[in-house]
C-alpha positions, -999 to +999 in steps of 0.1 A: +224-345+260+219-322+230+202-288+235+187-276+203+188-238+198+160-220+214+133-200+196+151-168+205+184-179+188+166-192+156+148-160+149+176-147+127+176-179+105+152-167+078+143-181+044+117-173+018+087-195+010+066-190-021+031-203-014+001-210-036-033-201-023-048-227+000-072-251-016-099-274-002-092-311-008-124-331-007-128-369-006-120-385-039-153-403-039-188-401-025-191-402+013-220-404+038-236-371+048-245-375+084-240-361+119-217-379+143-214-372+180-179-370+196-172-389+227-171-373+261-133-379+261-131-360+227-154-333+238-133-317+266-128-280+269-091-286+271-091-302+236-108-275+218-078-263+199-055-273+170-022-291+174+005-292+148+033-315+137+061-317+112+078-344+091+111-337+073+121-359+043+155-359+025+159-361-012+156-397-025+171-404-060+147-432-065+118-407-064+134-384-090+107-368-112+079-374-086+064-343-069+056-348-032+029-322-034+010-341-061+016-375-045+005-364-010-025-343-023-039-372-043-033-397-015-049-374+010-081-371-012-083-409-015-077-414+023-105-389+031-130-413+015-123-436+045-118-408+070-146-387+058-155-371+091-122-352+089-135-336+058-166-322+077-171-294+101-179-293+139-212-281+152-224-274+188-255-290+200-275-287+232-253-278+262-224-272+239-221-309+229-198-312+198-208-332+168-193-336+133-213-325+103-199-350+077-204-326+048-175-336+027-163-300+023-127-310+026-095-300+044-072-271+037-040-279+017-012-257+006+016-261-019+049-242-013+085-239-023+115-227-001+145-209-014+170-230+007+180-266+011+173-288+041+209-281+053+194-249+066+181-269+095+214-285+105+227-320+106+201-330+132+169-311+123+151-307+157+124-284+170+120-255+173+122-248+136+131-214+122+102-196+105+077-224+113+049-200+104+062-201+068+062-239+068+026-240+081+009-208+071-020-198+093-048-195+069-072-171+085-104-191+078-088-222+093-082-208+128-113-187+135-124-210+163-132-246+159-168-244+149-176-246+111-139-244+103-117-270+084-106-297+107-072-301+090-046-278+076-018-293+056+012-279+038+039-295+017+070-274+011+096-284-015+132-275-009+160-268-034+178-300-025+148-321-036+137-328+000+105-316+015+087-308+047+052-319+054+034-299+081-001-304+095-025-290+120-055-309+133-084-302+155-076-320+188-112-330+194-111-353+164-082-375+173-052-379+195-016-384+183-021-422+178-053-416+159-038-390+137-007-411+130-031-438+119-046-414+094-013-402+079-001-438+077-032-444+056-022-415+034+014-429+031+001-464+021-021-449-006+008-427-018+028-459-024+000-475-044-024-491-020-061-488-028-070-484+009-054-481+043-043-514+058-060-503+090-095-491+083-109-464+105-135-471+131-157-444+147-174-460+177-171-428+198-200-440+220-175-464+237-159-434+255-191-416+263-204-412+299-222-441+315-259-440+324-260-429+351-226-413+352-205-417+384-172-401+392-151-427+411-117-409+413-104-376+426-094-360+393-067-336+404-061-326+368-094-308+367-094-294+403-084-258+404-060-249+431-054-214+446-020-201+437-002-182+464+024-157+452+014-166+417+046-157+399+036-179+370+003-163+361+017-134+342+022-139+305+056-147+292+074-151+259+078-189+255+112-204+249+114-238+232+141-263+232+148-300+224+169-324+246+182-357+233+187-385+257+207-415+245+216-446+265+246-428+282+223-400+296+196-425+307+221-447+325+235-416+342+200-407+354+193-442+366+224-441+388+206-414+408+183-440+422+189-471+444+195-501+420+163-520+430+142-488+422+161-480+390+157-515+376+120-517+384+113-484+367+108-477+330+129-452+310+099-429+309+095-430+347+132-422+354+136-395+328+102-378+336+109-377+373+142-359+368+126-335+343+097-327+366+120-317+393+142-297+370+112-280+355+098-271+389+131-258+402+136-237+371+103-218+377+116-206+411+082-206+429+081-180+456+061-201+480+078-234+489+044-248+501+028-241+467+012-272+453+025-282+418+013-311+396+026-337+373+001-349+347+008-381+327-009-387+294-020-424+295-037-440+265-066-464+269-053-484+239-025-498+261-020-511+295-026-502+323-059-487+313-067-507+282-105-512+281-121-546+284-131-554+257-104-532+241-111-503+218-115-517+183-085-517+160-088-486+138-103-464+165-088-429+158-105-407+184-090-393+216-085-422+240-063-408+267-067-398+303-046-375+325-039-390+360-021-364+381+003-364+410+004-335+435+034-323+455+046-291+472+075-273+456+096-278+487+091-316+489+097-321+452+129-301+451+144-311+485+135-348+489+155-375+471+146-379+434+130-413+443+101-392+458+094-377+424+098-411+407+073-428+430+048-400+423+052-404+385+047-442+388+017-437+411+001-414+386+006-439+358-007-468+379-039-449+387-049-449+350-071-480+350-101-487+328-123-474+356-103-441+355-112-437+318-149-441+325-147-419+355-131-391+334-159-394+308-185-393+335-169-362+350-172-344+317-209-352+316-216-343+352-195-311+355-199-297+320-164-302+306-143-286+334-110-270+322-076-285+330-055-270+358-025-256+339-006-231+359+026-247+371+016-281+359+041-304+341+023-325+316+042-353+298+030-371+267+049-402+256+044-408+218+071-435+215+044-461+206+025-439+181+045-451+151+051-415+141+087-421+128+075-450+105+055-429+080+068-433+045+052-416+014+078-432-009+108-410+000+119-431+030+116-426+067+116-390+079+146-372+093+123-359+120+086-366+127+067-352+156+054-321+172+069-288+161+074-276+197+064-282+233+033-265+247+000-260+229-020-229+229-023-220+266-006-252+279+030-242+281+038-271+305+031-298+279+062-318+270+068-349+248+089-380+246+096-386+209+116-415+194+147-401+176+178-413+159+205-386+155+230-382+127+255-404+146+231-433+145+224-431+183+189-441+192+171-424+221+144-401+232+139-365+223+121-344+249+106-310+240+104-284+267+087-250+269+096-224+296+102-187+300+136-178+286+154-173+320+137-204+334+149-224+304+185-215+312+180-226+348+164-258+336+194-266+314+217-259+343+198-282+366+198-310+342+234-306+331+244-305+368+228-339+374+245-354+343+279-339+351+278-353+386+270-388+373+296-386+345+323-383+372+313-417+386+322-451+371+302-459+340+276-486+345+263-513+322+234-500+300+200-511+314+180-485+295+148-495+279+148-469+250 
């Protein structure tokens, strides 16, 4: 397991970025001017924020003389002809319903140059990144709420070695990770000479709107607010971010913690997430052992087990995920065998059926977009299937491609599984974690304690499904 330096230890790693003023990049051709309603899955209170990501590309001699800023800016403008709603602005209708004014105003784009090489980020460039606010400058007009603001903010920063970093921030109500990756893959294809994206975008947001009449058929723990006794997590804290790499050796060690029949019938996501949930909960040191805590799993309706029938059309780029949630007390989660946590993780995933998707949309309509329950929650998003590491603008595959950190806005408990191959050629999963600084140290100790115990046992044949 590799622990990437935390945000506190990277603060001294500074570099200078020279940035040109932000510009609006509009679609390269005419686009429809119309209003488009978002779905009830899109239009959740919990998604009314921007999320960001980063892609790091090494110098490629075959691209000598080509400017990534120019290549990506031109491809972006052409891609927006197909994804024209992203060049519009959000409006609020009756009862706060969000819609997109497809005005063609454009997205914010910045060109920048750094005074260092990519070596500044180490052999394995992993989050958190030093001076990320320099790599994605927060243009004031782009972050004054989500209404009537640009839906995308993009920055391409050239480095002295010839490599570059492409950072992006997107309004979450417009698309989830898979939808946004579809968009940037379209940019990449056009950057390499295609006249249009190979997968054309489809709107069809009505497919994930509430039924008529709406009917809630599940208990949605993710939106039910719980009283917090001895709420030692409600105070604000300075977040500490870290990255953990799990290769086949670490996954096999974790599988050995479970009876063989359970380990072999569980996915890598299940096994790893169960261990992380318990370590995360123990690290927070809840004062009340009977306090209820939650694990929330991000499950996408494009895939089983909650794939719609008929399925969402290919090219759908809106939010298509639900958040089934398991509930436990702190004491049971931390004291019972790890198989208890594993079964809760699997149960939460299994609950995410097609009916669960419709029930979530109906809940939004009936209860007026209730907020997520966040305090003490551990939320895991698996973006292994998103294709995020396959994006190529002509410079080859990225050294890193994914979120810039765990947690988003006021959701510190949000973590990610990201596909990653390190500098040694080891394939595995990168997990991003956000905790208070002292809790992060305890989290690392809990996790290393598990792995060290298993390392002392006889090695087992790899059965990981990475």
